C-alpha positions in Angstrom: 22.1 -14.2 7.1 20.6 -12.3 4.1 17.1 -11.0 4.6 14.0 -12.1 2.6 14.4 -9.2 0.1 18.1 -9.1 -0.1 19.2 -6.7 -2.8 15.7 -6.1 -4.1 14.5 -2.5 -5.0 11.0 -1.8 -3.7 8.8 1.3 -4.5 6.1 2.0 -2.0 3.4 4.8 -2.5 2.2 6.7 0.4 5.2 5.7 2.5 5.9 8.8 4.6 3.5 7.5 7.5 1.2 4.8 8.6 1.1 1.3 6.9 3.3 2.4 4.0 6.1 3.7 6.2 6.0 0.5 8.3 6.4 -1.5 5.1 9.3 0.6 4.0 11.1 0.0 7.3 10.3 -3.8 7.3 11.5 -4.2 3.7 14.8 -2.2 4.5 15.2 -4.6 7.5 14.8 -7.6 5.1 17.5 -6.3 2.7 15.7 -4.1 0.3 16.6 -0.5 -1.0 13.5 1.5 -0.9 11.9 4.4 -2.8 9.5 6.3 -0.4 6.8 8.2 -2.4 4.8 10.9 -0.5 2.3 13.6 -1.4 2.5 16.0 1.3 4.4 15.0 4.3 7.9 15.6 3.4 9.4 15.7 6.8 8.0 12.4 7.7 9.2 11.0 4.4 12.6 12.2 5.4 12.3 10.5 8.6 11.1 7.2 7.0 14.1 7.2 4.8 16.5 7.6 7.7 14.9 4.6 9.2 15.6 2.8 6.0 19.3 3.9 6.0 19.5 3.1 9.7 18.8 -0.5 8.7 21.7 -0.5 6.3 19.9 0.0 3.1 19.5 2.9 0.5 16.5 5.1 0.3 15.3 8.0 -1.8 12.3 10.0 -1.4 10.1 11.2 -4.4 7.0 13.6 -4.1 4.2 12.6 -6.3 0.4 12.9 -6.3 -0.8 9.4 -7.2 -3.8 11.0 -9.0 -1.5 12.8 -11.5 -0.3 10.2 -14.1 2.7 12.3 -15.2 3.8 12.6 -11.5 3.6 8.9 -11.1 5.6 8.3 -14.5 8.3 10.8 -13.1 8.3 8.8 -9.8 9.3 5.5 -11.9 11.8 7.5 -13.8 13.4 8.7 -10.6 13.4 5.0 -9.2 15.1 3.7 -12.3 17.7 6.4 -12.4 18.8 5.9 -8.8 18.6 2.1 -8.6 18.5 0.9 -12.2 15.9 -1.8 -11.5 12.5 -2.3 -9.8 11.5 -5.7 -8.1 8.6 -4.7 -5.9 5.9 -2.3 -6.1 3.5 -1.5 -3.4 0.4 0.7 -4.3 -0.4 1.8 -0.7 -1.3 5.5 -1.1 -5.1 6.3 -0.4 -7.4 9.0 0.4 -11.0 9.2 1.5 -13.6 11.8 1.8 -16.2 10.5 4.4 -19.7 11.9 3.9 -23.1 10.3 3.4 -24.3 9.9 -0.3 -26.8 12.7 0.0 -23.9 15.0 1.1 -21.2 13.9 -1.4 -20.1 16.1 -4.2 -18.8 14.8 -7.5 -15.5 16.5 -6.6 -15.3 14.5 -3.2 -15.7 11.3 -5.3 -13.2 12.3 -8.0 -10.5 13.2 -5.5 -10.9 10.0 -3.5 -10.8 7.7 -6.7 -7.9 9.9 -8.1 -5.7 8.6 -5.3 -7.4 5.4 -3.9 -8.3 4.0 -7.3 -6.6 5.7 -10.2 -3.2 5.8 -8.1 -3.2 2.3 -7.8 -4.0 1.7 -11.6 -1.2 4.0 -12.4 1.5 2.4 -9.8 0.6 -1.3 -10.9 0.5 -0.6 -14.7 3.8 1.3 -14.8 5.4 -1.3 -12.5 4.2 -4.2 -14.7 5.7 -2.4 -17.8 9.1 -2.3 -16.1 8.9 -5.8 -14.7 7.7 -7.3 -17.8 10.7 -6.0 -19.5 13.2 -7.1 -16.7 12.0 -10.7 -16.2 9.4 -10.3 -13.4 8.5 -8.9 -10.1 6.0 -8.7 -7.3 3.2 -6.2 -7.3 1.1 -5.6 -4.0 -2.0 -3.5 -3.8 -3.1 -2.3 -0.5 -6.8 -2.7 0.0 -8.9 -2.7 2.9 -11.9 -4.6 4.8 -13.8 -1.7 3.2 -13.7 -3.6 -0.1 -16.5 -6.0 1.0 -18.1 -4.2 4.1 -20.5 -1.5 3.1 -19.4 1.1 5.9 -21.8 4.2 5.8 -20.4 7.6 4.7 -17.6 5.8 2.7 -19.1 4.9 -0.6 -16.2 6.4 -2.7 -13.5 4.6 -0.7 -15.5 1.4 -0.4 -16.0 1.3 -4.1 -12.4 2.0 -4.8 -11.1 -0.7 -2.5 -13.5 -3.3 -4.0 -12.4 -2.3 -7.6 -8.8 -2.7 -6.5 -9.3 -6.3 -5.4 -10.9 -7.3 -8.7 -8.3 -5.5 -10.8 -5.5 -7.1 -8.9 -6.9 -10.6 -9.6 -7.3 -9.7 -13.3 -3.8 -8.6 -13.4 -2.5 -11.6 -11.7 -4.2 -13.5 -14.6 -2.7 -11.3 -17.4 0.8 -11.0 -16.0 1.5 -14.5 -14.8 3.3 -15.3 -18.2 5.7 -12.4 -17.4 6.6 -14.0 -14.1 4.8 -10.9 -12.2 3.0 -11.9 -9.1 0.1 -9.7 -8.1 -1.5 -9.8 -4.8 -3.7 -7.7 -2.4 -3.1 -6.9 1.2 -6.3 -6.2 3.1 -5.7 -4.7 6.5 -8.4 -4.3 9.0 -8.6 -1.3 11.5 -4.9 -0.1 12.0 -3.5 2.2 14.4 -2.1 5.0 12.0 -2.0 8.8 12.0 -4.6 8.7 9.2 -7.2 7.3 11.7 -6.9 10.3 13.7 -8.6 12.4 10.9 -11.7 10.6 11.7 -11.5 9.6 15.4 -10.1 10.9 18.7 -7.4 9.0 20.8 -10.1 7.9 23.4 -12.4 6.8 20.5 -9.6 4.6 19.0 -8.9 3.0 22.3 -12.5 2.3 22.9 -13.2 1.0 19.5 -10.3 -1.1 19.5 -11.3 -2.6 22.8 -14.4 -4.1 21.2 -12.6 -5.9 18.4 -11.9 -9.6 18.5 -8.3 -9.2 19.7 -9.1 -6.3 22.0 -7.0 -3.8 20.0 -6.2 -2.0 16.6 -3.5 -3.7 14.5 -0.1 -2.2 14.6 1.3 -1.0 11.2 4.3 -3.3 11.8 2.1 -6.3 12.1 0.6 -5.4 8.6 4.0 -4.8 7.1 5.3 -8.3 7.9 2.5 -9.5 5.8 3.7 -7.3 3.1 7.2 -8.9 3.4 5.6 -12.3 2.9 3.9 -11.3 -0.3 6.8 -9.7 -1.9 9.3 -12.3 -1.0 10.1 -16.0 -2.2 8.1 -17.3 0.8 5.1 -16.6 -1.3 6.7 -17.6 -4.5 3.5 -19.8 -5.6 1.0 -17.0 -4.4 -0.6 -14.7 -6.9 -4.2 -13.3 -7.2 -4.7 -13.8 -3.5 -6.0 -11.4 -0.9 -4.3 -11.7 2.4 -6.5 -10.2 5.1 -4.8 -9.0 8.3 -7.5 -7.7 10.4 -7.3 -9.6 13.7 -10.7 -11.2 12.9 -12.3 -7.8 12.4 -14.3 -9.0 9.6 -15.8 -12.1 11.3 -19.1 -11.9 12.8 -19.2 -11.6 16.5 
């Protein structure tokens, strides 16, 4: 039985680890060929590509810093050179400097926004250009519950995620006529390598136990929602925010 993304080509930024990698693998299991973008973790990107191939689909890895427009353009060039088409783009790559406002430097904010805000803009705009010329597609921006909850010491990241949500809604309006759907995936606290930059294993277990469902999300659970937003199951969904947070955002 063909998968929900049979014979599609998907580009996923920040796909060497965490949520991006889980999306890449889940897309392959649903029949898509996958472009795995990474910035620094080449070995992990290779491992992700092997998982995609183990699912019976093609994969390439392409290094690109999402804050570098020329590098992102080269990523799209490589995608089209290998696969000749682009059906799905997932702007997942993110970066965050966590400091209180009084300690932040301009460089901290610029670096966070280069990847977490500008990187999303570059990815989505370039994907939209290709999709508009080829008859449509699906664009997915990975945001966060940080988009609406003002977590301390994360003002640059919070602001980037809030901007992503509003930009994606704007693009959904603008691109509907080109048969391009644009949606936002909004994970809550998810068990990924990136969380270990800020928390120890014991802290993650302890904090997870206090969440509504008693644990952090698994990246695979977020990835299944990403399949829905990229597939024909969501053919009448655009401009939406799908929150996958296990009730994390609820007051309790």
